[in-house]
N, C-alpha and C positions, 0 to 999 in steps of 0.2 A: 137245444138251447144254445144261445150265444155266450161264450166264455169271455167275461170282461174283467177289468181291474180298475179300481179307483186310483186316480192320479191327481195330485194337488197342484199341477201346473209346473212351470219351469223351475220353481224353487223346491219342488219335492225331492227329498234325498233318494227316492227310488226313481231312476231314469226310465224313459220309455223303452230304451233298448233292453233293459232287464225284464220289463213286463212282457215284451215280445218273446224273450227267451223262455218265459214261464209258460208259453203256449196260448196266452190270451190273444184274442183278435180285436176286441172292442175296448174302448176307453170310456170310463165314467168320470167326468170332471165338470168344472164350471169356471167362470171368471171369478176366481176366489178373491181377487182384489176389489171387486165391485159388490159389496155386501150391505150397502146402506139403503137399498130399495130404489136406487136410481136406475134408469134404463141401461141395459147392456148395449155397448156400441157394437154395431155390426162389423166394423173393421177389426175390432179386437177378437170377435168370435171367429172370423175368417182366418185371422193370424193364428189363433189357437188350433183351429182345425188343420191348417197347413203343417204345423209342427207335428201333430199326431199322424197325419198321413205320410209325412216324410219319414217317419219311423216304421212305416209299413203297417199301421194300425188304423182303426176307424173310430171316430167319435160317435159312440152308440147312444149314450144317455147323458143328459145334463143333470147333475146333482150338485147343488140345487140352485134355483133362483130363489133367494131368500124372500120370505113373506114378512113385510115390515110389521113391527109391533102395532103401528097405528091401525092396521087391518084387523089384527087379532082382538084389539080392545074397542074397535069401532070408534077410533078417535076422530077429531075434527079434520085431520088430513087424510082420512082413509081413501077418499075418492082419488086424490092425487096419486097415492101409492098404487092403487088398483090400476089406474091408467098407465103408470110406468110399468107395472107388471105385464100388462097387455103388450106394451111396446117391446119388452124383452122377449115375450113369447114369439112375436112376429119376427124379431131379429134372429132368434134361435132357429126358427123354421127356415128362414132364408139362408142360414148357414148350413142347412142340411141335417139338423138333428131333430128327430121326431118324437123322442121320449124325454119327458121332463119330470123328474122326481122332486118333491118338495115336502116340507113338514109344517105342521101347525102347532108345534109344541110351544107353550108360553114360557118366556124368559130364558130357559135353558134348553139346549139340545140334549144329546145323550149324556147320561149322568153316571159317573162311577166315583167311588170313594178311594179306590186303589188302582194304580196304573201298572204296577209291577208286583203283582201277587205271586209268590213262589208256588209252583206246582210240584208234585212229587218227583217228576222226572227232571227238574231243574229249569224248565221253561218258566216264563213270566207271563201272567195273564191279567186282563182287566177284571176287576171285581167290584161289586156293590155290596157293602156291608150295611145291613139295615140298622144295626145297633149303632155303629159309628155315625151313620147319617142322622139318626135321631139325636144322638149326643151333640152333634154339631148344630142341628136346628134348634134344640132346646137350650143349650148351655153356652154356645159360642156365638152363633148368630142372634140368638134370643128373639126370634121372630114373634111379633105380637100374635097372640092366639094360638101359638104352636101347641101348647099343652093339650088343647081340645082335640088335636089330631092323632094322639097316641093313647093306646090302651094303658092302664096303670102298670101292667107288667113290663111293657116295652119302655115306658118312661123310667121305671125303676132300673131296668137293665142299662139304659142309656146313662143314668146318673152314676151307676157303678162303673161303667166303661170310662166316663169322663174323669172319675176320681183317680183312675190309674193311667190316664193318658198323658204322655209327655207333651211339652210345648211343641217340640219338633213334629210329632205325629199329628197333633191338632192342626198345625200350620200346613202340613202336607195334604191332609184331608181337605182343608179349605181351598188350597190351590187346585186340587183335582176337581172339586165341585164347581168352582166359580171362575176359574182363571180364563176360561173360554177355549174353544176349539178353532182349528183353521176355518177362516171365512165366517165366523160368527158375527152377528149384527152388532152385539155389544159385548164388552169385556167388563168384569165387575171387580170391585173390592167389596168389603162387607157393607159399607154404607150404600153404595150404588145398587147392590143386590136388594137390599131392603126397600129402596125406592122403586126398583123395578117390580118387585112383588106387590107393592102398594097399588100399582096400576091395575091389578086384578082383584083388588079388594071388593068383595061382594059379588063378583062375577061367577055365575053358576056354570055347570057343564052345559045346560041347555042354552045359556047365553052365548057361550063360546061356540057351540055348534051352530047357533044362528048366525054368528059372524062368519064362520066358515061357509055356511050355505050361501050367504050374501056374496062372498068372494067367488064361490064356484059359479053362481048364476051369472056373474059378471065376466068371468074369464073362460068358461067352457065354450061359449059360442065363438070366441076368438080361436081357441084351440081347434075347434071343428073347422073353422074357416081356413086355417093354415096347416091342417093335417098333423097336429101335435097330440100325443097321448099324455095326459097328465096322470101322475100316480103318487098318491099321498103316502108318506112314510108313517108307520105307527109310532106311538109314544114309546120312549125308551128311557127307563123301564115303563111297562104298561100298567102303572098304578100311580096314584097321586103323590106328588112331592111338594114340600113347602106350601101345602094348602092350595096348590094350583089345580084347576080342573083338568081332567084328561078325557079326551073325546075320540081317540083313535087307538083303542086298547083291546077291543073284543070283536067277536063276529057281529054282535048287535050294532056296535059302532060302525063297522064297515057297511052293513046294510043301510044304515041311516045316511051315511055319507054318499053312497052310490045313488040312493033315492033322491038326495037333495038336488042333483042335476043328472037326470037319467039319460046318460049319453055314453057311448063307447069312449069318448074322449076323457071322461071322468073315471079314473081307475085307481088301482092300488099298487103300491110297492109292497110286496110280500116279504117282510123281514122276519125270518124264523127266530132270530134272537130276541127281537122286541116282543112279538106275540108269544114267544116261548117263555117269557117271564111269568105268565099266568097259567097255572095248571089247568084251568077250565077251558083254555083254548085248544081245541082239537085241530092241529095244523093241517094234517092231510085232508080232513073233512072241509076245512076252510078253503083249501086249494080247489077241491072239487066243486064247492058252492060258488066261489067267486072267480073261478078260472078265466072266463071270458073277459073279465075286467082286470086281471092281473097283468100289468104291463112291464114289470121289472121285479126281480127277486134278489134279495140279500140273503145269502145262505151262510148262517153261522149257528152255533149251538151254545146254549147256556145250561149250566147245571144249577137247578134250583136247590136251595138249602132250606132246612126245616124252619129257620127263624125269619124267612122272607128275604134273606140275602141270596145272591147268585154270583157265579163267576163264568167267564167265557171258557167253554170246554173245547176239546178238539172237535173238528167239524163233524165227525162221525160218532162222537161220544156225547154225553150230556142227556138232558131230559127230553129232547125232541127226537122222534124217529126220523132222522134225516133221510135215509133211503126211501121211506114211504112218501115224504114230501117231494123228493126229486122225481119219483116215479109218477106221482100225481101231476107234477108240472110237465113231464114228458107226455103224459096222456093228453093234457090240454094242448100241447104243441101239435100233437098228431091230429087232434080234433080240428084245430084251426087249419092245418094244412089240407085236410080233407074238405074243409069248408071253402078253401081258396083264399084264406086271409093272408095278406102280405106280411103280417107281423107274427107268423107262426113260430118263429124262433125267439122265444122269450129271453131277453138279456138277463144274465145272472152275474153276480160277483161274489167271490168269497169275502167274508167280512170278519174284521177283528181277529186276525190271526195271533197266535202266541208269539212272544218274543223268544226266539230260539237261536242256537248256534252263534255265528259271528255277529248277528244283529244285536245281541245282548250288550256288547261293548261299544256299540256305535253311539256317538254323542247326539246326532241329529236323527230322531225317529219321531214320526207322528204317531201318538199312542193308538195302538190297534192296527196300524198300517205299515208295519215293517214288511220287507219283501219275503223273507224265507217262510215265515209263519203262514202268510196268505198263499204262497206258492204251494206249501204242503196242503193247505185246505183245498185249493183248486185241483191239485192232483187227486186228492181223495174223492172229491165230487165228480171229477171226470171219470174216475174208476167206477163209481156207482152208475153213472149214465151209460158208460160203455157196457157194463155188465148187464144192465136192464135191457139195453137194445139188443145185445147178443142173445139173451134169453128169448126175446120176442122172435128173433130170426129163427132160432132153433124150434120154437113152437109153430113156426110157419104163419 
């Protein structure tokens, strides 16, 4: 597999030189300054590629060309934004990048209630507290209809949590949930979030899948034409939030998406952390089933907690058997190489590393994307890969 690192562009506090020192060869990035659905300028793409190559690295994956909200809700401007997406795909291909990750999550991207959760060893992790989330939804946001989405025991636990919550903690949870991530389409305050959620009122999972299928039928032929591999990122977490439908959460969802546009250009980003938030997802089995259409891998581990909460674990710890996933991906790469596929080296990146060592005191850190935690994750994953390949050599 190709070892990659996510980089948020020239303003990223982690410079390309440090990424190269970590041993990665590929960069996963985007034109993060262009996130409103408008076409990506080819000149800007070529300039970004030149920066990456000057550092001795390769631009391996675009993550992400944002899918505008008008496409997700089938709004009156959908066709315009789909047309612009096609323009961006063609520009990316001309800039020499053949893999494009995207997501179809409504309103919010990945969602956590805590960005600096203390671990027993002193590291700080991302965490989703299911009770804190329910308390915010029910008693701070006061989303219309929210009570119907929670079982009585969860609502009671949320009410108890809210009664003991300080104003400072409630404000921090709100910031973490809705303030927005780098390159997000929209940033919210409480009123704006409620208005954004209202765009999806009455929209079912089948409706949202239909909108995704419409999008895929429009853009997959363009991807085929210019040699681009599209790969959808799963929901994070892979269960409903704020009453919004989720359609990229299970193996059944993946089958449905791949069937909506049955082409090698329509593939998956296999995120072990996102799929790993659901206990019923058998991740090694999913790799074996969907392997030919997995174009990109996000390798991170989560530890599921009994009440539906989870936190980011060490890459080789947590609820997912990471070595089994890595070995399944290596098997897929070998199968592709024997088949003569040019894309036999599946790009991977370590994801959501812990905040550790000197990074803890740094003022500028993108949550989940500090250098040292991801470097540790990449080193651990590299060790698994090298160990598995060495064992194969010994077996002959």
